N, C-alpha and C positions, 0 to 999 in steps of 0.2 A: 487398532491403534487406541490409545488412551482408553477411556471407559466405554467406547462405542465400537470396539473392534468386531463384535459379533453382528453389528448392524450396518452392513456394507451399503444398504440403500441410501443412507444419509452421508452426504459428502462433508458437511460442516455442521456441527451442533454447538451453539453458544448457549450456555445455561447460567442465568443469574449472574452475569459477569459485572464486576465492579472494579474500578481502577483508581486507586488513591495516590495522590502525590503530596509530599510535605513541602511547602514553600516557606523558606526562611523569611521572617518578618523584617529582620534588621540587616543592615549592611555590615559585613565583617571585612575589614581591610586586609587582614593577613591570616595566614594559616595559624600562626602563634595565637593571635587574638581569638580565632575560632576555637582552638583547643582550650584556652583559658575560660572562655564563655561556656564551652561544652562541659568542662570539668565542674564549673560553678553552677551548672544547670541554668544558665541565664539565656540560653538560646530559645527563642520562641518561634513556633511554627504555625502556619496556617494550613489546616488540612483542606485539600482540594480534591474533590471527587470528579475526575475527568469522565468517568462512566459509572452508572449506577443501575444495577438490576436489568441488564440487557440480555434478552433471550430470543433466539430464533433457530430454525432448523432449515438447512438447504439440502435438497436432493441433487444427485448428479444432473447437470444441465441447467439447474436454476441459476438465474443471473439476478443478483440483488443490488439495487441502487441504494446507496447510503447518502441521504440528503440532510442538510443542516447548515446553519450559518457558521461563520468562523468561530472556533472555540466551542463547537457543539460536541466534540469528541470523536469526529469521523476518522481522522488519521490515527488516533489512539486505538480505536476499535480495530482498524486494519492491522496495526502493530501487535495487538493482543492475539488476533487470529493467526498472524504470521509467526508468532512465538518470540518476537523481539521483546515484548513486555510479558511478564508473568502476571496474570490478574491478581488483584488483592483478594478478591472473593469470586466464587463461581468457577466454572470449568469451560474449556474449549476442546472439542475433539475434531480431528480432521482425518479423512481417509484419502490417500493418494498423494501424488507428487504436486508440490505447491510451488508456484512461481510468483514471488512478490515484486510487483513493479511499484515499489514505494520509494520515494526520494531517489529517483533514478540516478545511478552513478554515485550513490553514497559511499561506495567502496573504491572510488577512483583515486588515483594519486596524480596531482596536477603537474608534477615534474616529469612523469612518464609520458611516452607517446601514446597515441590512440591504440596502436597495435599492442603495446605492452599492457595497456589497461584492459584490453579484451581478455588477456590471460589472467590478469589480476582480479578483475570483476567476475570473470567466469569462475575462478577459484572460490571467491566469496559466495557465489550462488551454488557452489558444490559441484561444478562441472570438472571432469577429468581433463588433463592436458591433451590426451589423444583425441577426445571428443572436440575440443576447441580447435586442434590442428585440422580436423576434418571439416569443421564448420566455419573456419576463419574467413574464407573468401565470401561465403554466403552472408556473414555478418557485415563485412566491409561493403559488399554490394548493396545490401538493404539500407545501411546507414547513409549511403551516398557520400561517404567521407574519404573516398579513394585518394584524392590529392592531399589530404590532410592526415592520413593515417599514421605517418611517421613524424608528425609534428607534436610537441608536448601539449598536453591538455590545457596548460595555463594560457595557451593562445586560442583556445576554442571559445566560441560564444556559448551561452547557456543552452541555446537551442541545439547546437552541435553535440554538446555533452549528453543532452536528453536523447537525441537520436541514436547515439552510440549505445547508451544504456538500454534503450528500448530494443535495439537490434540484438544485443547480447541476451537480455532477459527472455525474449520471446523465441529464441532459437530452439529451446526444448518444447515439447508438446505436453504441457502440464495437465493435471486433472483439475486443479484449483488455481485460479488466477486472481491476484489481488491488484487492483488498479487504483492509484491515488491521483486524481486530476490529470491522468496521463495524457488525455487527448487534447490538453491545452498546450502541449509543447510543439516546438518546431513551426515551420511555415505551413501554409494552407495545403500545399502539395503533399508534404510529409504527413500531415494530419490525416489526409484522405487515405494515404497508404497504410498508416498505422491502424486506422479504423478498419480498413479492409482485412488486414492481418488478424485483427481481433475477431472480426466477423467469421473468418475462416475457422478460428479456434472454437468459437461459439457453436458453429454448425457441427463441429465434431463432438459436441456435448460437454465441453469443459464447464465447470462451475465457476461463476464470476462474482466477486465482490467489488463493486465499483463506486468509489467516492467521487462526487461531482456536485457543483453548484448548478449545473446546466440540465434542467429538466428535459429539454429536447433530446439531449444525448442519452439520458437515463431511460427515457421512453423507447428510444431506438434500440438500445443494447440490452435492456433488462425486462424480466417478466414479473419481478417483485420489487418492492422498495420499502425502506423504513425512513422515518424522520427522527433525527436526534436533536434534542434541545437541552442545552446545559447538561449533557451526559446521560439524559434519560430518553428512552425510546417512547415517542408520543404517537407514532403511527406505524403500522406494519400491514402490508397487504398487496393487492394487485397494483402493478406499477402505475397505471393511469389514475386510479383512485387516489393513491398516495401523492403522486406528482401534482394532481389537481389541488390537493390540500396544501401542498408546499407552495405552489404558485399563488394561491389565495393568501397564505401567511406572509409571503415576501412582497406582495403587491400593495400592502397596506401602507 
């Protein structure tokens, strides 16, 4: 795959990745006003680098914890690895089936029932209908939403939506798993259950990229960690060393 297809021992390679966004400085009230300003070259932008010069290599079975305060670029990094964003500079190569548990249920339709959304979200994740037919009961059972599965999602709590999203996304056995604050969803019982499911995948040697504020979870799930600060990687290494550094930074 990408530029690393001959190097199967590496699961994910992120090389000098930078991600730039242009933020408009002024408020434009209408599309017409936007085009007038655009034509007159009166639109001013702030360049904002969400990531700058981030590099790391993961081998199969590596679990990388991504630590950082809000706005550090953690979720942007996951979206770049997932292929949601194309980096402004640098490259990302991935080997294997990727399951992104980012913004769980981002492909849901609130007017549809839980059952309909299983098929919809499954299609967004690239699952075939026949595969979902076979796994439908397993998804419903894991989500514990049996009594609500034919109720429209607009009547679900955020925890219920997250449970459904998690149950759909983890039904495949991926090679690479991207997790964004995933273990903070649902009630304590479901949290335990989702953690156990992730541990099972990890035992099978899946490569994990895990965004979290919680260093205890990162220590439990990961063997490596990085710290992002304002888009730059300021630490990379063994999970305990990096988590200690992050704990010191955040306790000030």
